[in-house]
C-alpha positions as CSV (number, residue, x, y, z in Angstrom):
1,M,0.1,0.1,0.0
2,A,1.6,3.2,-1.4
3,D,1.4,6.1,0.5
4,V,-1.4,8.5,-0.3
5,R,-0.6,10.0,-3.5
6,T,0.9,14.2,-2.7
7,D,0.0,15.2,-6.0
8,R,-3.9,14.3,-5.0
9,D,-6.1,17.3,-4.0
10,V,-8.2,16.0,-2.4
11,I,-8.4,12.7,-0.2
12,T,-11.3,9.9,1.0
13,Y,-12.4,9.6,5.4
14,R,-11.9,6.3,4.3
15,E,-9.2,6.1,2.8
16,A,-7.8,8.1,5.7
17,V,-7.8,5.4,8.3
18,A,-5.9,2.9,5.9
19,E,-3.4,5.0,5.6
20,G,-3.6,6.2,9.1
21,I,-2.7,3.0,10.0
22,A,-0.1,2.2,7.4
23,R,1.8,5.1,8.2
24,E,2.2,3.9,11.4
25,M,3.0,0.2,11.0
26,R,5.3,1.2,8.5
27,R,7.2,3.2,11.5
28,D,7.1,1.1,13.6
29,A,7.4,-3.3,13.6
30,A,5.2,-3.1,17.0
31,V,2.1,-2.0,15.3
32,V,-0.8,-4.6,14.1
33,C,-4.3,-4.5,13.6
34,L,-7.4,-7.0,15.1
35,G,-10.8,-6.9,14.4
36,E,-13.3,-8.9,12.5
37,D,-12.9,-9.2,8.7
38,I,-10.1,-6.3,8.4
39,G,-7.8,-8.4,5.7
40,E,-8.8,-9.6,2.9
41,A,-12.1,-8.7,3.0
42,G,-10.9,-5.2,4.0
43,G,-12.4,-4.2,6.5
44,V,-17.0,-4.0,6.5
45,F,-16.4,0.3,5.9
46,K,-13.3,-0.5,3.3
47,T,-11.1,0.7,6.0
48,T,-7.9,-1.4,6.4
49,A,-8.2,-1.9,2.6
50,G,-4.4,-2.4,1.4
51,L,-3.3,-3.9,4.7
52,L,-3.1,-7.1,4.4
53,K,-1.4,-7.1,0.6
54,E,1.5,-4.8,2.3
55,F,2.1,-6.1,6.5
56,G,0.7,-10.0,5.7
57,P,-1.3,-12.0,7.7
58,G,1.4,-12.2,10.6
59,R,0.3,-8.2,11.7
60,V,-3.1,-8.3,10.1
61,W,-5.3,-10.6,12.0
62,D,-8.7,-11.4,11.1
63,T,-10.7,-12.5,14.0
64,P,-14.1,-14.7,14.7
65,I,-17.2,-12.6,15.6
66,S,-16.2,-11.9,19.3
67,E,-15.7,-8.6,20.5
68,Q,-14.3,-10.0,24.4
69,A,-11.6,-11.8,22.3
70,I,-11.1,-8.6,19.6
71,V,-9.8,-6.4,23.0
72,G,-9.0,-8.9,25.7
73,A,-6.1,-10.5,22.6
74,A,-5.0,-6.3,21.9
75,M,-5.2,-6.0,26.2
76,G,-2.5,-9.4,26.6
77,A,-0.3,-7.8,23.3
78,A,-0.4,-4.2,24.1
79,M,0.9,-5.3,28.1
80,T,3.8,-7.3,26.9
81,G,5.1,-4.5,24.0
82,M,3.0,-4.6,21.4
83,R,1.2,-1.4,19.6
84,P,-2.6,-3.2,18.5
85,V,-5.0,-1.4,16.9
86,A,-8.0,-3.3,17.6
87,E,-11.5,-3.1,15.6
88,I,-14.4,-2.8,16.9
89,M,-17.1,-3.3,14.1
90,F,-20.1,-1.2,15.5
91,S,-19.5,1.8,18.7
92,D,-22.6,0.4,19.5
93,F,-20.3,-3.4,20.0
94,L,-18.4,-1.9,22.4
95,A,-21.0,-3.3,25.2
96,C,-19.9,-6.3,24.4
97,C,-16.8,-6.1,25.5
98,W,-17.1,-3.4,28.4
99,D,-15.2,-4.9,31.0
100,Y,-12.4,-4.8,29.3
101,L,-13.3,-1.7,28.2
102,A,-13.7,-0.3,31.0
103,N,-12.5,-2.3,34.0
104,E,-9.7,-3.3,33.0
105,I,-7.0,-1.8,30.4
106,P,-8.0,2.2,31.6
107,K,-6.4,0.4,34.7
108,V,-3.7,-1.5,34.8
109,R,-1.1,1.1,34.3
110,Y,-2.4,2.8,37.9
111,M,-2.7,-0.6,39.6
112,T,0.7,-1.8,38.5
113,G,2.5,1.8,39.3
114,G,3.2,2.2,36.2
115,Q,5.0,-0.9,35.3
116,V,2.9,-1.8,33.3
117,T,1.4,0.1,30.2
118,V,-1.6,-0.5,27.5
119,P,-0.6,1.1,24.7
120,L,-3.6,0.0,23.3
121,V,-6.2,2.1,20.1
122,V,-9.8,0.7,19.7
123,R,-10.8,1.9,16.6
124,T,-14.7,2.0,15.7
125,A,-17.5,2.9,13.2
126,N,-19.3,5.3,15.3
127,G,-22.6,7.1,14.5
128,G,-25.9,7.3,12.9
129,G,-27.5,9.2,9.6
130,L,-27.5,6.2,7.5
131,G,-31.0,4.8,8.4
132,F,-29.0,1.6,10.3
133,G,-31.0,1.3,13.5
134,A,-31.3,1.8,16.5
135,Q,-28.1,-1.2,17.5
136,H,-26.0,0.3,14.6
137,S,-26.2,3.7,14.9
138,Q,-25.9,4.9,18.0
139,A,-23.0,7.5,18.9
140,T,-21.3,5.9,21.6
141,E,-18.1,8.9,22.8
142,N,-20.4,9.9,26.3
143,W,-20.0,6.0,27.0
144,A,-15.7,6.1,27.1
145,L,-17.0,9.3,28.9
146,T,-17.7,7.8,32.5
147,V,-14.4,5.8,31.7
148,P,-10.8,7.8,34.5
149,G,-7.8,6.0,31.7
150,L,-8.9,6.4,28.4
151,K,-7.9,8.9,26.2
152,I,-11.2,9.7,23.0
153,A,-10.1,10.8,19.5
154,A,-13.0,11.5,17.8
155,P,-11.9,13.2,14.1
156,A,-13.7,15.1,11.1
157,T,-11.2,15.6,8.4
158,P,-9.3,13.0,6.3
159,A,-6.4,15.0,7.7
160,D,-6.7,14.8,11.5
161,V,-8.0,10.6,11.5
162,I,-4.1,10.0,10.2
163,G,-2.6,12.7,12.5
164,M,-4.8,11.7,15.3
165,M,-4.5,7.5,14.1
166,A,-0.1,8.0,14.4
167,A,-1.4,10.2,18.3
168,A,-3.0,7.3,19.4
169,V,-0.7,4.8,18.5
170,R,1.9,6.1,19.7
171,S,0.0,6.4,23.2
172,D,1.8,4.6,25.8
173,D,-2.8,5.2,27.6
174,P,-4.9,3.2,26.0
175,V,-7.4,5.4,23.1
176,V,-10.5,5.4,21.8
177,F,-10.9,5.8,17.9
178,F,-14.0,7.3,17.0
179,E,-14.1,6.9,13.0
180,H,-18.2,8.1,11.8
181,K,-20.2,6.0,9.3
182,G,-21.5,9.7,8.5
183,L,-18.0,11.1,6.8
184,L,-16.4,8.0,6.0
185,A,-17.3,8.9,1.5
186,S,-16.4,13.0,2.5
187,K,-13.2,14.0,1.0
188,G,-10.5,16.4,2.3
189,A,-6.8,17.7,2.0
190,P,-4.6,14.7,2.2
191,A,-2.2,14.6,5.3
192,P,1.5,15.5,4.2
193,P,4.4,13.1,5.4
194,D,4.9,12.7,9.2
195,H,1.5,14.6,10.1
196,V,1.0,14.2,14.0
197,V,-2.6,15.9,15.7
198,E,-2.0,16.1,19.4
199,L,-4.8,15.4,21.2
200,G,-6.3,17.2,23.2
201,R,-5.3,19.7,20.7
202,A,-9.3,21.4,19.7
203,A,-9.5,23.1,16.2
204,V,-11.2,26.7,15.0
205,V,-12.6,26.3,11.9
206,R,-14.5,29.3,11.3
207,E,-13.5,32.6,13.2
208,G,-16.0,34.3,13.9
209,A,-17.4,36.9,17.1
210,D,-20.9,36.1,17.8
211,V,-20.7,33.3,18.6
212,T,-18.6,29.6,19.3
213,L,-20.0,26.6,18.3
214,V,-18.7,23.5,19.5
215,A,-18.4,20.3,17.5
216,L,-17.5,17.1,17.3
217,A,-17.0,14.9,14.4
218,S,-20.1,14.7,12.4
219,M,-21.4,18.0,13.6
220,V,-19.1,19.7,12.4
221,P,-20.0,19.7,8.7
222,V,-23.6,20.7,10.5
223,A,-22.2,23.1,13.0
224,L,-19.7,24.4,9.4
225,E,-23.3,24.7,7.0
226,A,-25.9,26.2,10.2
227,A,-22.7,28.7,10.1
228,A,-22.6,29.5,6.6
229,L,-26.4,30.4,7.0
230,L,-26.3,32.3,10.3
231,A,-23.3,34.4,8.3
232,E,-26.3,35.6,5.8
233,E,-28.6,36.9,8.4
234,A,-25.0,38.9,9.8
235,V,-24.5,36.4,12.3
236,D,-20.9,35.6,12.6
237,A,-20.1,32.2,14.2
238,E,-17.5,31.0,15.2
239,V,-16.5,27.2,15.2
240,V,-14.5,25.3,17.1
241,D,-13.6,20.9,16.7
242,L,-13.1,19.4,19.3
243,R,-11.2,16.4,17.9
244,S,-10.9,14.7,20.9
245,L,-13.2,14.2,24.1
246,V,-9.8,13.6,26.5
247,P,-8.1,15.4,26.9
248,L,-10.7,18.0,26.9
249,D,-9.1,21.4,25.7
250,A,-11.4,23.6,27.2
251,A,-8.5,26.1,27.1
252,T,-9.7,27.1,23.6
253,V,-12.8,27.1,23.1
254,L,-12.1,29.9,26.5
255,A,-10.9,31.7,24.2
256,S,-13.1,31.6,22.0
257,L,-16.0,32.4,24.2
258,A,-13.3,36.0,25.2
259,K,-14.5,37.3,21.8
260,T,-17.3,35.8,21.7
261,S,-19.6,35.0,24.3
262,R,-21.4,33.1,23.6
263,L,-21.8,29.0,23.6
264,V,-23.9,27.0,21.5
265,T,-22.5,23.2,21.9
266,V,-23.5,20.5,18.9
267,E,-24.0,16.8,19.7
268,E,-25.1,13.7,18.4
269,N,-25.3,12.3,21.6
270,P,-27.5,11.6,23.3
271,Y,-28.6,14.9,25.1
272,Q,-28.8,12.6,29.0
273,G,-25.2,12.2,29.3
274,G,-23.8,13.9,26.4
275,W,-20.4,15.3,26.2
276,G,-21.4,18.9,25.6
277,A,-22.8,18.9,29.7
278,T,-19.5,18.4,30.4
279,L,-18.1,21.1,28.6
280,V,-20.7,23.8,29.7
281,S,-19.7,22.6,33.2
282,V,-16.4,24.0,32.5
283,V,-17.8,27.1,31.4
284,A,-19.5,27.5,34.0
285,D,-16.3,26.8,36.4
286,E,-14.1,28.7,34.8
287,G,-15.4,31.2,32.2
288,F,-19.2,31.8,33.4
289,S,-18.3,36.0,33.7
290,L,-17.3,35.5,30.2
291,L,-21.2,34.9,29.3
292,D,-23.8,37.3,27.7
293,A,-26.8,34.9,27.6
294,P,-27.3,31.0,28.5
295,V,-26.2,28.4,27.0
296,R,-27.4,25.9,25.0
297,R,-27.3,22.6,23.6
298,V,-28.3,21.2,20.4
299,A,-28.0,17.8,21.0
300,G,-29.7,14.2,20.0
301,E,-33.1,13.2,21.4
302,C,-33.1,10.3,24.8
303,V,-34.5,7.9,22.4
304,P,-33.3,4.0,20.7
305,L,-32.8,5.8,17.3
306,P,-35.1,4.7,14.7
307,F,-35.0,3.0,11.0
308,A,-36.8,5.0,8.6
309,D,-34.7,8.4,7.8
310,A,-37.3,11.0,8.5
311,L,-37.6,9.6,11.7
312,E,-34.0,9.6,12.2
313,E,-33.3,12.7,10.8
314,R,-35.9,14.1,14.0
315,V,-33.4,12.4,16.2
316,I,-30.1,12.9,15.2
317,P,-28.5,17.0,15.0
318,T,-29.2,19.4,12.3
319,V,-28.8,22.6,10.8
320,D,-31.7,23.5,10.9
321,K,-31.7,23.0,14.8
322,V,-28.4,24.7,15.5
323,V,-29.2,27.3,13.4
324,A,-32.1,27.6,15.3
325,A,-31.0,27.6,18.5
326,V,-28.1,30.4,17.4
327,R,-31.3,33.4,16.3
328,S,-32.6,32.3,20.6
329,L,-29.4,33.6,21.4
330,A,-28.3,36.1,19.0
331,A,-32.4,37.5,20.0
332,Y,-31.5,37.5,23.9
């Protein structure tokens, strides 16, 4: 598998996942991949295409259909010197290996006094918008957010996929890496050679002066589209892509609020227990004096995700919902 051609203007998010993994496998022989159908099939979403051909079955392992087996084997490999990249096909299925992910992997370094680390990446396809139904469409970043000891990455662009994958694989702490299904076909600029994006560093992807929109993963393009529509109404929205939840870059959000004084979080997670609530609590503690209006959270509804497209759209945040929230703040 060759590097992404630098003469190409764009690369898809899907291609970026495979390229990001391949770059780290070339750089470090300790990096291995495991998961269901990731080898000859190239992954159910084609996010591991080409890896088996380049690196062979010694480093790309097709596994049985057992999330416990995948994550358990990856944990053991990480504890003994490898840097595994394990795929859980749908993020909903993290529930099948939750004991490992919540109760074992994040605690090893602490319980051994730093003698043993678990440099492990758990990749997973996340989120809705494609009509996959209630058990294959959840945005589950908020699940991982409840567990101390896990880093959480959720890139929105192909270049960030590659850069954040590099940071995740090189981390000595376990990382849950959420790849949004709705973004797989999206396109963006290719990443330069040796591209690394530090986990815990948000990006201001649109400058603005009137309101701060904070978004993650598939909600970043939603927030950007809403900002473009709001600009026609003379409302200048700044859009912050958090990129990761742990570490959380609250400093970038607070710096934005120092300019705009208004905050809207845009999250696919359900409103109940969503990451926006954590961010808003940090703002209340550390930046309350910056606010000139109440905070608004645009989030998923607290219901199982419907299969029907029209109903799913009622549950997941949309451009119209974001625009309506910002209008209410602009008039406050």
